[in-house]
N, C-alpha and C positions, 0 to 999 in steps of 0.2 A: 507620176502626175497625181497630185492631190490625194495621197494616201493609197493609191492603187499600186499594183505591181508593174505597171507600164513604165518604160523609161521616158524621161522628159528631155527637153532640149537644155543644154548647158549654156544658155545665153540669157542676158537680161534685157536686151534691147535689139530691135530689128529695124533696119532702114526700110521705110515704105509701108507695106501692107499691115493690116490690123488683124490678120488671121490668127496670130498667137495670143491675142488679148485674153481668150478664155483660160489660158494657162499662165497668165501673169507676165507676158512679154509686152513691153511698151514699144510702140513705133514712134514715139515722140522724141525728137532729137534736140540737143542743146545747140543753138545757133547764135553766132555773134556776127553782126554785119559791120564792116568797117569800110569807109570810103578811102581809097588811096589814089594818089597821083603818082604814077610811075615814071620816074625820070631815068630809071635803070630797069633792065629786065628783072623779073621776079618769078618765083615759083610758088604755087600753092601745093601743099603736101597734106593729104588726108591719110591718116594711118590708124590702125587699131592698137589696142593696148598691148598686143604681142610685140610691138616695136617700142612703145613708150615705156613699158614696164622694165625693159632691159637695156635700152640705149639712152645715153645722156642727151638731154634736149639740145645742149650746145653742139654736141657731135653731129646730131641729126641736122641742125641748122647749117653747120659748116659744109656738110656733104651736099645739102640741097643748094646752097649758094654755089659751090664748086661745080656740081654736075647738072643742076637744073632738074627738070622733071624726070630725067633718066636716072636719078639717084635711087629710085625705088628698088631696083634689083640689088644694088649694093647694100642698101639698108635692110632688105629682107634677108640677105645672106648673113650680114652681121648679126641680126637678131636671132637667126637660126643658130649661129655659132654660140651666142651668149646663152640661149636656152639649153643647148647641149652641155655647156660647161657648168650650168647651174643645176641641172637635173640629174639625180641619181637613178631615176627609173625611166629615162627617155621620154618624159612628158614635155610637151611644148604647148604654148598658147597659140591660138589662131593668129596668123600674121598676115595682114592685108595692108597694102599701101597703094595710093594713086598720087602721081605727081603731074602737075600741069604747068607748063611754062606760060607766063604772061608777057606779052610784048610791051615794049615801051609805048606809052600813050603820048601823042602829040597834042 
């Protein structure tokens, strides 16, 4: 941390609190708001770069459509397998995913 011998956090952004601001961690998120009229069921998927860096976006979308919010376990498993195949020293990125099913709006 700042030229000291102490170990720092290997993250660039944190959701929520501002406690890490002193060591350069931003709690500011990038948000996009979109109004949707749902005529079919939909799913919201929030995932870390541990998924997006190794899985094709179309593949992720197809799994989310097919499995709904329950797709996260499959996606995390797929991302783990991809990281294992890409890594020669067993390093993995953090993998986090949350899926929420949205009901049809009348």
